[in-house]
DRENGULUM-99734 format. One record per residue (C-alpha): residue number from 0; residue in three letters; x, y, z negated. Coordinates in nm, 2 decimals. Example, Ala and Ser with C-alpha at 12.3 -4.5 7.8 and 13.67 -1.06 7.14 Angstrom:
% DRENGULUM-99734
NODE / 0 / ALA / 1.23 / -0.45 / -0.78 $
NODE / 1 / SER / 1.37 / -0.11 / -0.71 $
***
This chain:
% DRENGULUM-99734
NODE / 0 / MET / 0.00 / 0.00 / 0.00 $
NODE / 1 / ALA / 0.20 / 0.30 / 0.12 $
NODE / 2 / GLN / 0.15 / 0.63 / -0.05 $
NODE / 3 / VAL / 0.02 / 0.91 / 0.18 $
NODE / 4 / THR / -0.08 / 1.27 / 0.13 $
NODE / 5 / HIS / -0.42 / 1.35 / 0.01 $
NODE / 6 / GLY / -0.69 / 1.34 / 0.28 $
NODE / 7 / GLN / -0.49 / 1.17 / 0.55 $
NODE / 8 / LYS / -0.71 / 0.96 / 0.79 $
NODE / 9 / THR / -0.66 / 0.59 / 0.72 $
NODE / 10 / ASP / -0.85 / 0.26 / 0.76 $
NODE / 11 / THR / -0.66 / 0.09 / 0.47 $
NODE / 12 / LEU / -0.65 / 0.17 / 0.10 $
NODE / 13 / GLN / -0.39 / 0.44 / 0.03 $
NODE / 14 / LEU / -0.29 / 0.54 / -0.32 $
NODE / 15 / GLN / -0.30 / 0.91 / -0.35 $
NODE / 16 / PRO / -0.04 / 1.14 / -0.54 $
NODE / 17 / GLY / -0.14 / 1.22 / -0.90 $
NODE / 18 / TRP / -0.17 / 0.87 / -1.03 $
NODE / 19 / THR / -0.08 / 0.82 / -1.40 $
NODE / 20 / LEU / 0.06 / 0.54 / -1.61 $
NODE / 21 / ASN / 0.08 / 0.58 / -1.98 $
NODE / 22 / THR / 0.29 / 0.36 / -2.21 $
NODE / 23 / ASN / 0.11 / 0.37 / -2.55 $
NODE / 24 / PHE / 0.24 / 0.33 / -2.91 $
NODE / 25 / ASP / 0.09 / -0.02 / -2.93 $
NODE / 26 / GLN / 0.29 / -0.13 / -2.62 $
NODE / 27 / THR / -0.02 / -0.12 / -2.39 $
NODE / 28 / ILE / -0.01 / 0.06 / -2.05 $
NODE / 29 / SER / -0.31 / 0.26 / -1.93 $
NODE / 30 / GLY / -0.35 / 0.47 / -1.62 $
NODE / 31 / THR / -0.56 / 0.60 / -1.34 $
NODE / 32 / GLY / -0.53 / 0.63 / -0.96 $
NODE / 33 / ILE / -0.73 / 0.72 / -0.65 $
NODE / 34 / PHE / -0.73 / 0.52 / -0.33 $
NODE / 35 / LYS / -0.86 / 0.68 / 0.00 $
NODE / 36 / VAL / -1.02 / 0.49 / 0.28 $
NODE / 37 / ASP / -1.22 / 0.57 / 0.59 $
NODE / 38 / LYS / -1.60 / 0.57 / 0.53 $
NODE / 39 / ASP / -1.66 / 0.28 / 0.77 $
NODE / 40 / LYS / -1.39 / 0.06 / 0.61 $
NODE / 41 / ALA / -1.47 / 0.13 / 0.25 $
NODE / 42 / LEU / -1.71 / -0.15 / 0.17 $
NODE / 43 / SER / -1.51 / -0.41 / 0.36 $
NODE / 44 / ASN / -1.18 / -0.32 / 0.19 $
NODE / 45 / PRO / -1.24 / -0.23 / -0.17 $
NODE / 46 / PRO / -0.97 / -0.26 / -0.44 $
NODE / 47 / LYS / -0.98 / -0.58 / -0.64 $
NODE / 48 / VAL / -0.99 / -0.61 / -1.02 $
NODE / 49 / GLY / -0.66 / -0.77 / -1.11 $
NODE / 50 / ASP / -0.46 / -0.60 / -0.83 $
NODE / 51 / PRO / -0.12 / -0.48 / -0.97 $
NODE / 52 / HIS / -0.02 / -0.11 / -0.95 $
NODE / 53 / PRO / 0.21 / -0.05 / -0.65 $
NODE / 54 / HIS / 0.48 / 0.10 / -0.87 $
NODE / 55 / ASP / 0.45 / -0.11 / -1.19 $
NODE / 56 / ARG / 0.32 / -0.46 / -1.15 $
NODE / 57 / ARG / 0.27 / -0.49 / -1.53 $
NODE / 58 / ALA / -0.04 / -0.27 / -1.49 $
NODE / 59 / ARG / -0.35 / -0.41 / -1.31 $
NODE / 60 / ILE / -0.68 / -0.27 / -1.20 $
NODE / 61 / ILE / -0.95 / -0.34 / -1.46 $
NODE / 62 / ASN / -1.24 / -0.15 / -1.30 $
NODE / 63 / TYR / -1.31 / 0.10 / -1.02 $
NODE / 64 / THR / -1.57 / 0.36 / -0.91 $
NODE / 65 / LEU / -1.66 / 0.43 / -0.55 $
NODE / 66 / VAL / -1.71 / 0.80 / -0.47 $
NODE / 67 / GLY / -1.86 / 0.90 / -0.14 $
NODE / 68 / ALA / -1.77 / 1.19 / 0.09 $
NODE / 69 / ALA / -1.84 / 1.29 / 0.45 $
NODE / 70 / LEU / -1.55 / 1.11 / 0.63 $
NODE / 71 / GLN / -1.36 / 0.93 / 0.36 $
NODE / 72 / TYR / -1.45 / 0.74 / 0.05 $
NODE / 73 / GLU / -1.23 / 0.72 / -0.25 $
NODE / 74 / TYR / -1.20 / 0.46 / -0.52 $
NODE / 75 / GLN / -1.12 / 0.59 / -0.86 $
NODE / 76 / VAL / -0.94 / 0.30 / -1.04 $
NODE / 77 / GLN / -0.84 / 0.23 / -1.40 $
NODE / 78 / TYR / -0.53 / 0.04 / -1.49 $
NODE / 79 / PHE / -0.43 / -0.16 / -1.79 $
NODE / 80 / GLY / -0.12 / -0.36 / -1.87 $
NODE / 81 / LEU / 0.13 / -0.47 / -2.14 $
NODE / 82 / ALA / 0.48 / -0.34 / -2.20 $
NODE / 83 / ALA / 0.52 / -0.63 / -2.44 $
NODE / 84 / ASN / 0.32 / -0.96 / -2.46 $
NODE / 85 / PRO / 0.16 / -0.98 / -2.71 $
NODE / 86 / SER / 0.15 / -0.61 / -2.78 $
NODE / 87 / ARG / 0.24 / -0.44 / -3.11 $
NODE / 88 / PRO / -0.04 / -0.52 / -3.36 $
NODE / 89 / ILE / -0.23 / -0.23 / -3.51 $
NODE / 90 / TYR / -0.36 / -0.26 / -3.87 $
NODE / 91 / THR / -0.67 / -0.07 / -3.99 $
NODE / 92 / TYR / -0.82 / -0.08 / -4.34 $
NODE / 93 / HIS / -1.15 / -0.03 / -4.52 $
NODE / 94 / THR / -1.28 / -0.11 / -4.86 $
NODE / 95 / SER / -1.62 / -0.21 / -5.00 $
NODE / 96 / LEU / -1.72 / -0.27 / -5.36 $
NODE / 97 / SER / -1.80 / -0.60 / -5.53 $
NODE / 98 / GLU / -1.89 / -0.69 / -5.88 $
NODE / 99 / GLU / -1.67 / -0.93 / -6.07 $
NODE / 100 / PRO / -1.73 / -1.09 / -6.42 $
NODE / 101 / ILE / -1.60 / -0.86 / -6.69 $
NODE / 102 / GLU / -1.39 / -1.14 / -6.84 $
NODE / 103 / THR / -1.18 / -1.14 / -6.52 $
NODE / 104 / HIS / -1.08 / -0.78 / -6.57 $
NODE / 105 / PRO / -0.70 / -0.75 / -6.59 $
NODE / 106 / ASP / -0.72 / -0.57 / -6.92 $
NODE / 107 / PHE / -1.00 / -0.78 / -7.07 $
NODE / 108 / SER / -0.77 / -0.92 / -7.34 $
NODE / 109 / THR / -0.71 / -0.56 / -7.46 $
NODE / 110 / PHE / -1.07 / -0.46 / -7.50 $
NODE / 111 / GLY / -1.24 / -0.80 / -7.54 $
NODE / 112 / GLY / -0.97 / -1.00 / -7.71 $
NODE / 113 / THR / -0.97 / -1.38 / -7.70 $
NODE / 114 / ALA / -1.18 / -1.66 / -7.84 $
NODE / 115 / ALA / -0.93 / -1.69 / -8.13 $
NODE / 116 / SER / -0.93 / -1.31 / -8.19 $
NODE / 117 / PRO / -1.24 / -1.13 / -8.04 $
NODE / 118 / ALA / -1.24 / -0.75 / -8.01 $
NODE / 119 / THR / -1.49 / -0.48 / -7.95 $
NODE / 120 / GLY / -1.79 / -0.70 / -8.02 $
NODE / 121 / ALA / -1.70 / -0.97 / -7.77 $
NODE / 122 / VAL / -1.87 / -1.30 / -7.83 $
NODE / 123 / PHE / -1.73 / -1.64 / -7.73 $
NODE / 124 / ASP / -1.90 / -1.98 / -7.74 $
NODE / 125 / GLU / -1.77 / -2.29 / -7.91 $
NODE / 126 / ASP / -1.58 / -2.39 / -7.60 $
NODE / 127 / GLY / -1.40 / -2.05 / -7.60 $
NODE / 128 / LEU / -1.59 / -1.91 / -7.30 $
NODE / 129 / PHE / -1.70 / -1.54 / -7.31 $
NODE / 130 / SER / -2.07 / -1.50 / -7.37 $
NODE / 131 / GLY / -2.11 / -1.12 / -7.37 $
NODE / 132 / PHE / -2.08 / -0.82 / -7.59 $
NODE / 133 / ASN / -2.31 / -0.80 / -7.89 $
NODE / 134 / ASP / -2.54 / -0.51 / -7.98 $
NODE / 135 / GLU / -2.27 / -0.35 / -8.20 $
NODE / 136 / ALA / -2.00 / -0.35 / -7.94 $
NODE / 137 / ALA / -1.80 / -0.02 / -7.93 $
NODE / 138 / ASN / -1.71 / 0.19 / -7.63 $
NODE / 139 / ASN / -2.05 / 0.14 / -7.46 $
NODE / 140 / LEU / -1.97 / -0.22 / -7.38 $
NODE / 141 / THR / -2.30 / -0.36 / -7.51 $
NODE / 142 / GLY / -2.46 / -0.57 / -7.24 $
NODE / 143 / VAL / -2.17 / -0.52 / -6.99 $
NODE / 144 / ARG / -2.12 / -0.84 / -6.79 $
NODE / 145 / GLY / -1.93 / -0.72 / -6.48 $
NODE / 146 / PHE / -1.72 / -0.44 / -6.34 $
NODE / 147 / LEU / -1.68 / -0.30 / -5.99 $
NODE / 148 / THR / -1.37 / -0.36 / -5.79 $
NODE / 149 / GLY / -1.25 / -0.27 / -5.44 $
NODE / 150 / GLN / -1.26 / -0.55 / -5.18 $
NODE / 151 / PRO / -1.01 / -0.42 / -4.91 $
NODE / 152 / SER / -1.05 / -0.56 / -4.56 $
NODE / 153 / ILE / -0.77 / -0.56 / -4.31 $
NODE / 154 / ARG / -0.82 / -0.56 / -3.93 $
NODE / 155 / ARG / -0.54 / -0.66 / -3.70 $
NODE / 156 / THR / -0.57 / -0.59 / -3.33 $
NODE / 157 / PHE / -0.34 / -0.67 / -3.05 $
NODE / 158 / TYR / -0.35 / -0.75 / -2.67 $
NODE / 159 / THR / -0.22 / -1.05 / -2.49 $
NODE / 160 / THR / -0.24 / -1.23 / -2.15 $
NODE / 161 / SER / -0.30 / -1.56 / -2.32 $
NODE / 162 / VAL / -0.64 / -1.71 / -2.38 $
NODE / 163 / PHE / -0.57 / -1.68 / -2.75 $
NODE / 164 / THR / -0.71 / -1.94 / -2.99 $
NODE / 165 / GLY / -0.78 / -1.82 / -3.35 $
NODE / 166 / LEU / -1.07 / -2.00 / -3.49 $
NODE / 167 / ASP / -0.88 / -2.29 / -3.63 $
NODE / 168 / ASP / -0.74 / -2.10 / -3.93 $
NODE / 169 / ILE / -1.06 / -1.92 / -4.04 $
NODE / 170 / THR / -1.07 / -1.93 / -4.43 $
NODE / 171 / LYS / -0.69 / -2.00 / -4.45 $
NODE / 172 / THR / -0.46 / -1.75 / -4.62 $
NODE / 173 / ARG / -0.16 / -1.56 / -4.50 $
NODE / 174 / SER / 0.11 / -1.39 / -4.68 $
NODE / 175 / LEU / 0.17 / -1.02 / -4.60 $
NODE / 176 / ALA / 0.49 / -0.90 / -4.43 $
NODE / 177 / SER / 0.66 / -0.62 / -4.62 $
NODE / 178 / GLY / 0.51 / -0.28 / -4.55 $
NODE / 179 / VAL / 0.19 / -0.41 / -4.37 $
NODE / 180 / VAL / -0.04 / -0.29 / -4.65 $
NODE / 181 / PRO / 0.12 / -0.01 / -4.86 $
NODE / 182 / GLY / 0.08 / -0.06 / -5.24 $
NODE / 183 / VAL / 0.01 / -0.43 / -5.23 $
NODE / 184 / SER / 0.20 / -0.65 / -5.47 $
NODE / 185 / GLU / 0.41 / -0.95 / -5.36 $
NODE / 186 / SER / 0.17 / -1.19 / -5.53 $
NODE / 187 / GLN / -0.13 / -1.08 / -5.32 $
NODE / 188 / ASP / -0.22 / -1.24 / -4.99 $
NODE / 189 / VAL / -0.51 / -1.23 / -4.74 $
NODE / 190 / LEU / -0.79 / -1.46 / -4.63 $
NODE / 191 / LYS / -0.88 / -1.48 / -4.27 $
NODE / 192 / VAL / -1.26 / -1.44 / -4.23 $
NODE / 193 / ASP / -1.32 / -1.35 / -3.87 $
NODE / 194 / TRP / -1.17 / -1.36 / -3.52 $
NODE / 195 / SER / -1.27 / -1.24 / -3.18 $
NODE / 196 / SER / -1.12 / -1.22 / -2.83 $
NODE / 197 / ASP / -1.25 / -0.98 / -2.56 $
NODE / 198 / PRO / -1.14 / -0.98 / -2.20 $
NODE / 199 / ILE / -0.99 / -0.67 / -2.05 $
NODE / 200 / GLY / -1.03 / -0.70 / -1.67 $
NODE / 201 / LEU / -0.92 / -1.05 / -1.55 $
NODE / 202 / ASN / -0.57 / -1.07 / -1.70 $
NODE / 203 / TYR / -0.58 / -0.94 / -2.06 $
NODE / 204 / TYR / -0.75 / -1.00 / -2.39 $
NODE / 205 / ARG / -0.80 / -0.78 / -2.69 $
NODE / 206 / VAL / -0.77 / -1.00 / -3.00 $
NODE / 207 / THR / -0.92 / -0.89 / -3.34 $
NODE / 208 / GLU / -0.86 / -1.06 / -3.67 $
NODE / 209 / GLU / -1.03 / -0.98 / -4.00 $
NODE / 210 / TYR / -0.88 / -1.05 / -4.34 $
NODE / 211 / LEU / -0.98 / -1.00 / -4.70 $
NODE / 212 / LEU / -0.72 / -0.89 / -4.94 $
NODE / 213 / SER / -0.69 / -1.10 / -5.26 $
NODE / 214 / GLY / -0.69 / -0.99 / -5.62 $
NODE / 215 / ARG / -0.37 / -0.93 / -5.81 $
NODE / 216 / GLU / -0.28 / -1.30 / -5.83 $
NODE / 217 / GLY / -0.36 / -1.40 / -5.47 $
NODE / 218 / TRP / -0.61 / -1.65 / -5.34 $
NODE / 219 / ASN / -0.63 / -1.98 / -5.50 $
NODE / 220 / ASP / -0.37 / -2.20 / -5.32 $
NODE / 221 / ILE / -0.55 / -2.52 / -5.42 $
NODE / 222 / ILE / -0.88 / -2.41 / -5.26 $
NODE / 223 / TYR / -0.73 / -2.22 / -4.96 $
NODE / 224 / GLU / -0.46 / -2.35 / -4.73 $
NODE / 225 / ASN / -0.18 / -2.11 / -4.64 $
NODE / 226 / ALA / -0.13 / -2.07 / -4.26 $
NODE / 227 / GLY / 0.19 / -1.85 / -4.25 $
NODE / 228 / SER / 0.22 / -1.47 / -4.26 $
NODE / 229 / VAL / 0.05 / -1.17 / -4.10 $
***
């Protein structure tokens, strides 16, 4: 596909000056271009999804729009590609609240004591299990059975040319590489709860993985199998 000046008469697709290709932070490539073709040849010679860019074969057409004019039609195309395969993963975070039993609070032994030495009106049964705070509990603890805690979720997104498989390790844990989640202790890990793969054109896939961050001691390694690291 030779490059010609804008508006030159042609019966073949010609890439016009002004095309763009951007290399992005996540190592994806995106861009646009315009192909000109004579009106009577336009429908018989459209660009094809999956065609590589004439100047960088890593980028391929993912969609196009036909724009009509008096003598010539133009195809406005969008390109997508990868500078690395898979691309650099991008992590995003959000937090919801969940209620946990008050006896699992990290400071429970300070304000509730133990079965051997109850504090602040805490009551334990004959098996040593916490039953609740009595009516005389101090510090407004009467009737308290739970506390709110954050439930951070981590989303990991990357792009690949592979038909990626990621359903086999749902509900398995992964350790966190250093610096992935700021402020997380070394004892914490994540539990994979969701996975999706969406096609981008014919050649690429956007993969999204969802994880739940554990509490301070990590997910129970007897219940949940470890599948490596994120």
